[in-house]
N, C-alpha and C positions, 0 to 999 in steps of 0.2 A: 571507215565505212566506204570511202571512195575506192580504196584498194580492193575491198571485197566485191564491189560492183564491177570493177574492171575484170576481176578474175572470173566472175559469173558470165560476163559478156564474152570473154575470151573462149570459155568452154562452149557457149551456145554457137558462136560464130564458127568454131572448129567442128561443130556437130558432135561434140562429146557430151551427149545428154546424160549418160550414166554418171560421168564425173560431175556434171552440173547438179544433178539430184543429190548425189552424195555430199557435194560441197554445201548445197542449200540445207541439207539435213544437219550437217556439222554446224552451220551458222545458227540454226534453230536451237541446237543443243547448247551452243555457247551462250545464246541469249537466255535460255532457261536456267543454265548454271549461274549466270550473272544475277538473274532475278532471285534465284534461290539463295545465293550468297547475301544479297541485299536484305532479304527477309531474315536470314539468320543473324546478320549484323544488327538489324533493328530489334529482333527478339533478344539478342544478347544485351544490347543497350538497355532495353526495357527491364530485363531481369536485373541488370546491374543497378539501375535507378531504384527499383523496388527494394533490392537488397540493402542499398545504402540508406534508404528511408527507414527500413526495418531496424538497421543497426542504430541509427540516430534515435529512433523511438525507444529502443531497449536501453540505450545509454541514459536518455532523459528519465525513463521510468526508474532506472537504478538509482539515479541521483535523488529522485523524488522520495522513494521509499527509504533511502539512506537517511534523509532528513527526518522522515517519519520515525525511523528507528531511534535516532538521537532524542527526539521529543518524547517518545514512549519510554525510553530508559530513564529520562529525567522525571517523568511522572511516576514510574515504578519506584524510584528512589524516594520521591516526595511522599507518595502514599505509604511506603513501608516505614519511613521515619515516624510518621504520626500513628501508624498502626501499632508499631512497637510501644510507643508511649501509651496508647489506649489499652493495649494488653497489660501493661504494667499497672495502669489505673484499675483495670478489672481485677487484678490479683489483690490490690489493696482493698477494694470493696468486698471481695469474696472473704477475705480474712478479717474484715471489719477493723482494719489496722488504723487507729486514730493517730498514731505517731507520725505517719507520713502525710498528714492532712495538708501541709504546705505544698508538698510536691504534687499531691492530688489536685489541689486548686489550680496550679500552673498548667497541669495537663488538661483539666476541664476547660480552661480558657482557650485551649487549642482545638476544641471540638468543632470550631468553625472553619478549620483548615481542611481543604479537600483538593485532590488532584483533578486536573481538567485537561485532557488531551484535546478534546473538541475538534476533531478532524472533520472539516466541512466538505472537502472535495470528494468527488466520486470518480475514481480512475476508470473503472469499468464502464460506467454510463457515458463518460466523456469519450472513451474509446469507441463505443458503439455509435453514439450520435455524430461523431466527427467522421465516421467511415474508416478511421485508421485501423479498425479491427481487421479489415481485409488485408492489410499489409503484413500483419503478424501471422506466421505460419506454424508457430509452436503452440499447439493447443493446450499443452500442460501449463505453460505460462499464463495463457488467457484464463484457464480455469482457476489457477491459483490467485490471480488478480481478483476474480469474482469472490473467492473465498475470503481473501483479505478484506475486501469491502464489507462483507458480512460481519467480520470481526470488528471493523471500525464502527459499524452501525450499532453493534451491541455495546461497544465501549461507550459511545455517546449516550446510549440509553441508560446504562448503569450510572454514568456520571450525572445524568439528569435526575435520576432517582436519588442519588446522594445529595445533590443540590436542593432538591425539593424537601428531603428529610431534614436537612440543616435549616432551611428557612422556615419550615412549618412546625418543627418540633424542637430541634436542638437549641436554637437561639432563644425561643420562648422558655424552654426548660432551664437554661443556665443563667438567663438574664437576672433572675431574682435570688440566685443562690451564691454567686461569687461577685467579688469586686474586680472588674476587668483591669483596672489600672495596676493592681498589685497581685491579682490571682488569689486573694484571700477568700476562703469559703465562709459565707455568712450564715448558711443554714445547713449545718452538718447532718441534722436529722433527715433532711430531704435527700442529701447526697448519698447517704448510706442506706437509703430506702431501696427496696427491690425494684420499684418503678424506674428509678434513675439508672439502676444497674441494667434493666431491660433496654433502656434507651442506648446505653453504651454498647451492649451486645448487638443491638441492631446496626449500629454504626460499624462495628467490627465485621459483621457479616457482609455488609455492603463493600467495605474496603477489601476484604478477602476475595470477594467475587471480582472486584476491579483488578486486583493483582493477577488473578487467574486469567482473565480475558486479555490483560495487557501482555502476558507471556504467550498466550495463544497467537496474538497478532504478531509478536516478535518472531515466533516460530515460523509463521507463514512468510514473513519478510525474509527470513534466512533461506527458506526453500526457494523463493522467487529469485533471490540474489544468486544462488548457486545455479539455478536453471538458466538465468541470463548469462552468467559467466561461461557456461558450457556452450550456449548458443553463439556468443560473440567469438569464442575460440574457433568455432566451426566455420565462421565466415571467411 
């Protein structure tokens, strides 16, 4: 700055006003360029910080839904294990097959088994309330997160229906007809009655609906995972 001041004073003292004005203009331009560069650097740093935060959030989200996927898959396997058993029991009852009564009793004892994903967290709501939604710029991912949350809510709802049905009807119905310690049927006439078959069909309907919504949630997780992979590759 002292050098610039000496140059200006030199031009003034020598009466070179034109050179003085040109030099002053150059100085102003240099200052403006410096300020502009400083702003650009600040903006670049700001964008870099936001992008890094976005990447971290996507990675955390991917880890979270990956854990959800593992849990969902375990619930699908659990639900299908007993659904297959109950379908077999239904075939026995439809045929009024008394030769498989021992097997039927063991299956009826398992009517109290039910899958329970029980997802309590709300990714989208947390995203909005924390303000982190402003960080994410891929609206397809945001919309799919919201869709996934809707699937989770329905999963919880159908699981609650299953639990209520088990506590209100299943346990009461099977408590007096089988011996739990051995699975022996004590009242065959009740088991082979249409009312009991209706109870079994109701359970199967709930379990089939659970399987459907489990797979719908898994599909959404797959889509979100692919979208995040694409987004991270572009960073």
